[in-house]
C-alpha positions as CSV (number, residue, x, y, z in Angstrom):
1,X,95.0,-31.8,98.7
2,X,94.2,-34.1,102.1
3,X,91.5,-33.7,104.4
4,X,88.9,-34.1,103.0
5,X,86.1,-31.6,102.5
6,X,83.7,-30.8,106.5
7,X,80.5,-29.7,106.4
8,X,79.3,-27.1,109.7
9,X,75.9,-27.4,109.1
10,X,74.7,-24.0,111.5
11,X,72.1,-23.5,114.1
12,X,68.7,-21.5,113.4
13,X,69.5,-19.2,116.2
14,X,66.4,-18.2,118.3
15,X,65.2,-15.6,120.7
16,X,64.8,-18.4,123.0
17,X,69.3,-19.5,122.5
18,X,70.3,-15.8,122.7
19,X,70.7,-16.0,127.2
20,X,73.2,-12.5,127.2
21,X,74.7,-9.8,125.5
22,X,75.3,-6.5,125.8
23,X,74.6,-5.2,122.2
24,X,71.3,-3.6,122.2
25,X,68.7,-3.7,120.4
26,X,67.5,0.3,119.4
27,X,68.2,1.0,116.2
28,X,64.6,2.0,116.1
29,X,62.0,2.3,118.3
30,X,59.6,-0.3,118.2
31,X,56.7,-1.1,116.0
32,X,53.3,0.2,117.0
33,X,50.4,-0.3,115.6
34,X,48.4,3.4,116.4
35,X,51.8,5.3,115.4
36,X,51.7,6.6,111.5
37,X,54.6,6.0,110.1
38,X,55.8,8.1,106.7
39,X,57.6,6.9,103.9
40,X,60.9,5.5,104.4
41,X,60.6,5.4,108.0
42,X,61.6,2.8,110.0
43,X,61.1,0.5,113.3
44,X,61.7,-2.6,114.6
45,X,59.6,-6.0,115.1
46,X,60.9,-9.3,115.5
47,X,64.6,-7.9,115.5
48,X,64.3,-7.3,112.3
49,X,64.4,-3.6,110.7
50,X,61.4,-2.6,108.7
51,X,60.9,0.5,106.9
52,X,57.5,2.2,105.4
53,X,56.6,2.2,101.8
54,X,54.1,4.6,102.0
55,X,53.1,8.0,103.4
56,X,50.5,7.4,106.3
57,X,51.0,4.0,107.1
58,X,48.9,3.1,109.8
59,X,48.1,0.0,111.6
60,X,49.9,-1.9,108.9
61,X,51.7,-5.1,111.0
62,X,55.4,-5.1,109.0
63,X,55.4,-9.0,109.1
64,X,51.7,-9.7,108.0
65,X,52.4,-11.7,104.2
66,X,52.1,-9.9,101.5
67,X,52.3,-7.0,102.9
68,X,52.6,-3.8,100.5
69,X,53.5,-0.9,103.2
70,X,57.2,-2.4,104.8
71,X,60.4,-3.9,103.8
72,X,62.8,-5.4,104.6
73,X,65.7,-3.9,105.7
74,X,67.8,-6.3,107.5
75,X,68.2,-7.4,110.5
76,X,68.8,-5.5,114.0
77,X,72.3,-4.4,115.2
78,X,72.1,-7.1,117.6
79,X,71.1,-9.9,115.6
80,X,73.0,-9.5,112.0
81,X,76.0,-11.7,113.1
82,X,73.0,-14.8,113.2
83,X,71.9,-14.0,109.8
84,X,74.4,-16.3,107.9
85,X,75.7,-13.3,106.0
86,X,78.0,-11.4,104.9
87,X,76.8,-7.9,103.5
88,X,75.6,-6.9,107.2
89,X,77.6,-6.2,110.9
90,X,76.9,-6.6,114.3
91,X,78.8,-2.9,115.7
92,X,79.3,-1.9,118.3
93,X,82.4,0.7,119.6
94,X,83.7,-1.3,122.7
95,X,84.1,-5.2,124.0
96,X,80.8,-7.2,123.4
97,X,79.9,-10.9,124.4
98,X,76.7,-13.1,123.2
99,X,75.4,-16.0,125.6
100,X,73.9,-18.3,123.8
101,X,71.9,-22.3,125.2
102,X,71.4,-23.9,121.9
103,X,69.2,-26.6,123.6
104,X,71.1,-29.8,122.3
105,X,75.0,-30.7,121.4
106,X,77.0,-28.2,119.4
107,X,80.7,-29.6,118.0
108,X,82.2,-26.5,116.3
109,X,81.9,-22.9,116.5
110,X,82.4,-19.9,113.8
111,X,83.3,-16.4,113.5
112,X,83.1,-14.8,110.0
113,X,84.7,-11.0,108.9
114,X,86.1,-9.7,112.5
115,X,87.2,-6.1,111.3
116,X,89.0,-4.2,114.5
117,X,88.5,-7.3,116.9
118,X,91.5,-7.4,118.8
119,X,90.6,-11.5,120.6
120,X,88.0,-13.3,120.2
121,X,87.4,-15.8,123.0
122,X,85.1,-19.0,123.5
123,X,84.0,-20.8,126.5
124,X,81.5,-23.9,126.8
125,X,79.7,-24.2,130.2
126,X,77.9,-27.0,131.4
127,X,75.3,-25.3,133.7
128,X,77.1,-23.3,135.9
129,X,80.8,-25.4,136.0
130,X,83.3,-24.2,132.7
131,X,84.4,-27.3,131.0
132,X,86.1,-26.0,127.7
133,X,88.1,-22.4,128.2
134,X,89.6,-21.7,124.6
135,X,91.8,-19.2,125.5
136,X,92.1,-15.0,123.9
137,X,92.9,-15.8,120.5
138,X,94.2,-12.6,118.7
139,X,92.1,-11.4,115.8
140,X,94.0,-8.8,112.5
141,X,96.5,-8.2,111.6
142,X,98.8,-10.5,113.0
143,X,102.7,-12.1,111.9
144,X,103.5,-15.7,110.6
145,X,105.8,-17.1,113.1
146,X,105.7,-16.1,116.8
147,X,109.8,-15.3,116.8
148,X,110.8,-11.3,117.0
149,X,112.3,-11.2,113.0
150,X,108.8,-12.0,112.2
151,X,106.9,-9.9,114.4
152,X,109.6,-6.8,113.2
153,X,109.7,-8.1,109.4
154,X,107.0,-9.7,109.1
155,X,105.3,-11.1,106.6
156,X,102.2,-10.8,108.3
157,X,98.7,-12.1,107.6
158,X,94.9,-11.1,108.3
159,X,92.9,-12.9,110.7
160,X,89.7,-12.2,110.3
161,X,88.0,-15.3,111.0
162,X,88.2,-18.2,114.1
163,X,87.1,-21.6,114.2
164,X,86.9,-23.9,116.3
165,X,86.0,-27.5,116.2
166,X,85.8,-30.8,118.3
167,X,84.0,-29.0,121.3
168,X,83.0,-30.9,124.1
169,X,80.2,-33.8,124.4
170,X,77.5,-31.8,126.6
171,X,73.9,-32.3,126.1
172,X,72.9,-29.1,127.0
173,X,75.9,-26.4,126.6
174,X,76.3,-22.6,127.3
175,X,78.5,-21.1,124.4
176,X,80.1,-17.4,125.8
177,X,81.7,-15.7,123.6
178,X,83.5,-12.6,124.1
179,X,84.7,-9.6,121.5
180,X,87.6,-7.5,122.4
181,X,87.5,-3.9,120.7
182,X,87.3,-0.9,119.8
183,X,85.0,0.1,116.8
184,X,85.1,-4.0,116.2
185,X,82.4,-5.2,114.2
186,X,81.4,-9.0,113.5
187,X,79.7,-10.1,110.1
188,X,78.6,-14.1,111.2
189,X,78.6,-16.0,114.2
190,X,77.3,-19.4,113.9
191,X,76.5,-22.3,116.1
192,X,76.9,-25.6,114.2
193,X,77.3,-29.8,113.8
194,X,80.1,-30.8,111.7
195,X,79.8,-33.5,109.3
196,X,82.9,-35.0,107.3
197,X,83.6,-36.3,104.0
198,X,86.5,-37.7,102.2
199,X,89.4,-37.9,105.1
200,X,90.8,-41.3,105.4
201,X,93.0,-42.8,102.8
202,X,92.7,-42.9,99.5
203,X,89.9,-40.5,99.7
204,X,90.0,-36.5,98.7
205,X,89.6,-33.6,97.0
206,X,91.1,-34.2,93.9
207,X,93.4,-31.8,91.3
208,X,92.9,-28.8,93.5
209,X,90.3,-26.1,94.1
210,X,89.1,-24.1,91.2
211,X,87.8,-20.2,92.7
212,X,85.9,-17.8,90.8
213,X,84.6,-14.3,92.6
214,X,82.0,-12.6,90.5
215,X,80.7,-8.7,91.3
216,X,76.6,-8.7,91.0
217,X,74.6,-5.1,91.8
218,X,71.3,-7.2,93.0
219,X,70.7,-10.8,94.2
220,X,67.5,-12.7,94.3
221,X,66.1,-12.8,97.9
222,X,64.7,-16.9,96.5
223,X,68.9,-17.5,96.7
224,X,70.0,-15.8,100.2
225,X,67.4,-14.4,101.4
226,X,69.2,-10.9,101.3
227,X,66.5,-7.9,100.7
228,X,68.9,-5.5,100.6
229,X,72.2,-5.4,98.2
230,X,74.9,-2.6,98.0
231,X,76.2,-2.2,95.2
232,X,79.5,-4.2,94.1
233,X,78.8,-7.5,95.9
234,X,81.2,-9.9,95.8
235,X,80.0,-14.2,95.2
236,X,82.5,-16.5,95.4
237,X,81.9,-19.8,93.9
238,X,84.0,-22.7,94.2
239,X,84.2,-26.1,92.4
240,X,86.1,-29.5,92.9
241,X,86.4,-33.1,93.1
242,X,86.4,-35.2,96.0
243,X,87.3,-38.7,95.9
244,X,84.8,-40.6,98.1
245,X,85.2,-44.9,99.2
246,X,81.9,-45.6,97.3
247,X,80.4,-47.3,100.2
248,X,79.8,-43.7,101.6
249,X,77.6,-42.8,98.2
250,X,74.7,-43.2,99.7
251,X,75.1,-41.0,103.1
252,X,76.5,-38.3,100.5
253,X,73.9,-38.4,98.8
254,X,71.5,-38.2,101.9
255,X,73.2,-35.4,103.2
256,X,72.8,-33.3,100.9
257,X,69.1,-33.4,100.0
258,X,68.7,-33.2,103.7
259,X,70.5,-29.8,103.8
260,X,70.7,-28.5,100.3
261,X,68.7,-25.9,100.8
262,X,70.5,-24.5,103.9
263,X,73.2,-21.9,103.4
264,X,76.3,-24.2,105.9
265,X,80.1,-24.0,106.4
266,X,81.9,-25.4,103.4
267,X,86.5,-26.6,104.7
268,X,87.7,-27.5,102.1
269,X,91.3,-26.5,103.3
270,X,92.0,-25.2,106.3
271,X,94.8,-23.4,104.3
272,X,93.3,-20.1,103.2
273,X,90.4,-19.0,103.8
274,X,89.2,-18.8,99.7
275,X,88.4,-22.6,100.6
276,X,86.6,-22.0,103.5
277,X,83.2,-21.0,102.0
278,X,80.0,-19.6,104.0
279,X,76.4,-20.7,101.1
280,X,74.7,-23.7,99.3
281,X,75.9,-26.3,97.0
282,X,74.4,-25.9,94.1
283,X,75.9,-28.4,91.8
284,X,76.2,-32.1,92.9
285,X,77.1,-34.8,90.8
286,X,78.3,-38.0,90.6
287,X,80.7,-40.7,88.9
288,X,80.5,-44.3,90.8
289,X,83.7,-46.0,89.4
290,X,82.3,-49.6,90.6
291,X,82.6,-50.7,94.0
292,X,85.6,-49.4,95.8
293,X,86.1,-45.6,95.2
294,X,83.8,-43.2,92.9
295,X,83.1,-39.3,92.5
296,X,81.9,-35.5,93.5
297,X,82.4,-33.0,91.9
298,X,81.0,-30.3,93.7
299,X,80.0,-26.5,93.5
300,X,79.4,-24.0,96.3
301,X,78.6,-21.1,95.4
302,X,79.2,-18.3,98.6
303,X,76.6,-15.8,100.0
304,X,77.3,-12.4,98.9
305,X,80.4,-10.5,100.3
306,X,80.7,-6.6,101.0
């Protein structure tokens, strides 16, 4: 399997980076210290939806550490597509857009879990100057070829992900993403920086990729910081062995140490959505053959999906 392993490390999107959107943040009222909340009442603070655990809940800050008054439900609708979770969605009755200014160069954009999205468009600006327009890219059920026969008779395939790589180098870019569609939703929008291992001659994934999908009823906050989980979430696990030149062993090990605790987007092969995983490296083992070639065995556990 050629192409090596591409790892996109997501940029954490902050309030200061979100320069524009038409998605409202009106799921619930903003938390107010003078309001008394009943059990199961909800409010918003810090772009998060909170639910009261008790009656007579007055003056208790939901963000206070160790508070027994509130539980986190999810990000607000506006912010769900940045939470790196595939059990939540940002939804809109019509078209929606996001403008982001990360304050540093970005070389990839990844959109996951599109539903009822007719098309997505990514544009890159340097100040007010449009540098790159990737055009409107159709999503949903699409024919596998562009001729009339494929359109009429198929086969058709589901396109619920889009990946934009090799973005132009801009010190302080503005990235605009437009989604066209009715009653649409998107699970994840990632601005990332990519690193590739095993893409040179004599390198690559050995012997294919093993895939497993498990159904779970709960998931530990310690793994993916998901506070609530619907019954029946699926967790995908992929395992594979990557052969690289021994001269890159320390580089790969250092990359793993720096990013082992982060949710990243892994592309083992572009051919299948199954081999493109949002998750964490849960096992990492090296076999050093000598000065020429070495092998690394990976286990990557995906974030739970609904």
